[in-house]
C-alpha positions, 0 to 999 in steps of 0.5 A, spaced: 491 470 463 497 465 462 504 467 461 503 465 454 498 469 452 501 475 455 507 474 451 502 474 445 499 480 447 506 483 447 508 481 440 501 483 437 503 490 435 510 487 431 505 481 428 500 486 425 506 491 423 509 485 419 502 483 416 501 490 413 507 490 410 509 497 414 516 499 414 515 505 419 519 504 425 514 504 432 514 511 435 517 512 442 511 512 446 509 505 442 515 502 444 515 504 451 508 501 452 510 495 449 516 495 453 512 496 459 507 490 458 513 486 457 516 487 464 509 486 467 509 479 464 516 478 466 515 480 474 509 480 478 507 488 479 506 487 487 501 493 489 502 494 497 495 497 498 488 496 495 482 498 500 477 494 495 475 489 501 473 496 505 468 497 499 465 491 500 463 493 507 462 500 506 458 500 500 454 493 500 455 490 507 459 485 505 454 482 500 458 480 494 452 479 490 451 486 490 458 488 487 461 483 482 468 485 480 467 480 474 463 486 471 466 493 470 465 497 476 466 504 474 464 507 481 470 504 484 478 503 482 478 496 482 475 490 478 478 484 474 478 487 467 482 493 469 487 489 474 488 485 468 489 491 463 494 494 469 498 488 469 497 487 476 501 480 478 500 480 486 496 485 491 496 486 498 489 487 500 488 491 506 483 489 511 483 495 514 478 497 520 477 504 523 482 506 528 475 508 532 474 501 533 477 498 539 478 491 543 474 485 541 470 490 536 476 491 532 479 484 532 472 481 530 471 486 524 478 485 522 477 477 521 471 479 517 475 483 513 480 477 512 474 473 510 472 478 504 479 477 501 478 469 502 471 470 498 474 474 493 479 468 491 473 463 492 468 467 487 473 468 482 478 462 482 480 463 475 483 470 477 485 470 484 489 465 489 491 466 496 498 467 497 502 466 503 510 466 501 514 469 496 514 462 492 507 462 492 507 469 489 511 467 483 508 460 482 501 464 482 504 469 477 507 464 473 500 460 472 497 467 470 493 469 476 493 474 481 496 473 488 492 475 493 496 477 500 493 480 506 495 486 510 493 489 516 492 496 517 493 498 524 495 495 530 489 496 533 487 490 530 490 485 535 487 489 541 494 489 544 495 481 544 500 477 541 496 471 541 491 475 536 497 477 532 499 470 531 492 467 530 491 473 524 498 471 521 495 464 521 489 466 517 494 469 512 496 476 514 503 478 512 504 485 514 501 489 519 501 497 519 504 498 526 499 504 527 493 507 523 491 514 524 491 514 532 496 512 537 496 506 541 498 505 548 504 502 545 506 505 539 505 513 536 502 514 530 504 520 525 497 523 526 496 521 533 498 524 540 505 522 543 504 517 548 510 513 548 515 517 544 515 512 539 515 504 541 514 502 548 517 496 551 511 492 549 511 495 542 518 493 541 516 486 543 510 486 538 515 488 532 520 482 535 514 477 535 512 479 528 519 478 526 518 471 529 512 470 525 515 472 518 510 478 518 512 484 515 513 490 519 509 496 516 511 503 518 506 507 514 502 511 518 507 511 524 511 517 527 518 518 525 520 516 532 516 510 531 520 509 525 527 509 528 525 505 534 522 499 530 528 500 525 533 499 532 529 493 534 527 489 527 531 483 525 528 483 518 527 488 512 521 493 514 516 496 509 512 502 508 506 499 504 503 506 502 507 512 503 512 517 499 517 522 500 517 527 505 522 531 502 518 532 496 511 533 500 511 535 507 506 531 509 506 527 516 505 520 513 511 521 508 518 518 510 523 523 512 530 523 509 533 520 515 529 514 515 530 513 508 538 513 509 537 507 514 533 503 509 540 500 505 542 497 512 535 494 514 534 492 507 527 495 507 522 498 501 518 504 501 512 502 496 510 509 493 503 511 494 498 515 489 495 519 495 494 526 492 495 529 499 502 525 500 504 527 492 503 534 491 506 539 496 501 545 492 495 540 494 497 539 501 498 547 502 491 548 498 488 543 503 491 547 509 488 553 507 481 551 506 481 548 513 483 555 515 478 558 511 473 553 514 475 554 521 475 562 520 468 561 518 465 557 523 468 562 528 464 567 526 458 569 531 451 566 529 455 561 524 450 556 521 453 549 518 449 551 512 452 558 511 459 555 512 458 550 507 455 555 502 461 560 503 466 555 503 463 552 496 464 559 494 471 559 496 472 553 492 470 556 486 475 561 486 480 557 489 481 551 485 485 545 488 491 543 484 491 536 481 497 531 483 500 528 477 503 521 475 509 525 474 509 527 481 508 520 483 514 518 479 518 524 482 517 521 489 520 514 486 526 518 483 527 521 490 527 514 494 532 512 489 537 518 490 537 517 497 536 510 499 537 506 492 534 502 487 533 496 491 528 500 496 523 502 492 516 499 491 509 501 489 503 502 494 497 505 490 492 506 496 486 505 490 479 504 493 482 508 500 482 515 497 477 519 494 481 522 489 487 520 484 493 523 481 492 525 473 494 519 469 493 514 475 485 514 475 484 506 477 488 500 477 488 499 469 494 505 469 500 502 473 502 500 466 502 508 464 507 509 471 512 504 468 512 507 461 513 514 465 519 510 468 522 508 462 521 515 459 526 517 465 531 512 463 530 507 468 533 500 466 529 494 465 533 491 471 531 497 475 523 497 473 523 489 475 526 491 482 520 496 483 515 492 480 516 486 485 523 484 485 524 488 491 518 486 495 519 479 494 526 479 496 524 483 503 518 477 503 524 472 503 528 475 508 522 476 513 521 468 512 528 466 513 529 471 519 522 467 522 525 460 520 532 462 524 528 465 530 523 459 531 529 455 532 532 459 537 526 460 541 518 459 542 513 465 541 513 470 546 510 470 553 509 477 553 502 480 556 500 487 555 501 491 562 495 490 566 492 484 563 491 478 567 486 472 567 480 473 562 481 481 562 
């Protein structure tokens, strides 16, 4: 869709109204809808995290002929028509591989997932184009296409090798989440064991090398200690590609206020997530209660899997889980603005990486509705442009500028993971 067509779509309600001789003013809701679409046409909505590449692997074993997103795909969150409806201008596609994969297996699987992103661009050239810089994102957006960027979800993807990190950057990876769900030998995860108490010396070298490359340091999934250690080391702004505010939902995957308060100095951005368990404290509490019930049932003498599941299903019927909502997602945006400021907010949905969604955010077509909610809350057009994409573009440019400076000062790091020699 060209920018001209976007403009025509935004003017359509006015043209129809004039043509019909209507004299009634637009409703507030209709005006907010028009304003939201206009804003999505002015700046690219950059979503920090979508797991569609994983669906190609898990659901169809990377056979694109069996999952054509040019057609409606209601069983997943993403297809081309709904991306257009949601006003998506740029997408970081996650090339996630499970944290249980290690060593060469993790590297191979990551490269295969990178191939999926390139194949999306090859198969749907009128919709997607690969982007590697902030300028690329803006150019592709102006052409009416969706800029496709690559994000690695977890340092296990590089097998503790800076050379592998550099090669994956050359393949297009523009951020790496330092850990996924398990701690690494050089960095602690929020849901993993304490190994280094944050970053090890080698972990700090990984972060420095990411700055040298111009790769964004993503601190979603890492422990608070790792967050602080990374902020102590980095020379460029960080991102949280899909996290929310811990003050509102006390989940280990969310960002605590003491970290949010450091973002103005660093320049980084929290890309607020749509993950229900990160959004709603009531839902998180319900999940913990359910886990406790299961544990109790499994502890009974003579307990069987079928018996536990039957009783747990009965408990579920009597204790319906609450739903996270679009409004609560906006609450997290409010909180990040209050603590860190408007310059440090983005959007990181995690669509197609989550089993459930907040009410009002069913799929990628609903980004517009979140923008409408922010307008209703009094966010200015300038504020929303920053949240949609300008903040992330600023961070990308800062990372690119830092890399240009560092590459004039030194070459690539010669650090090797402790204990590795020769071909080991």
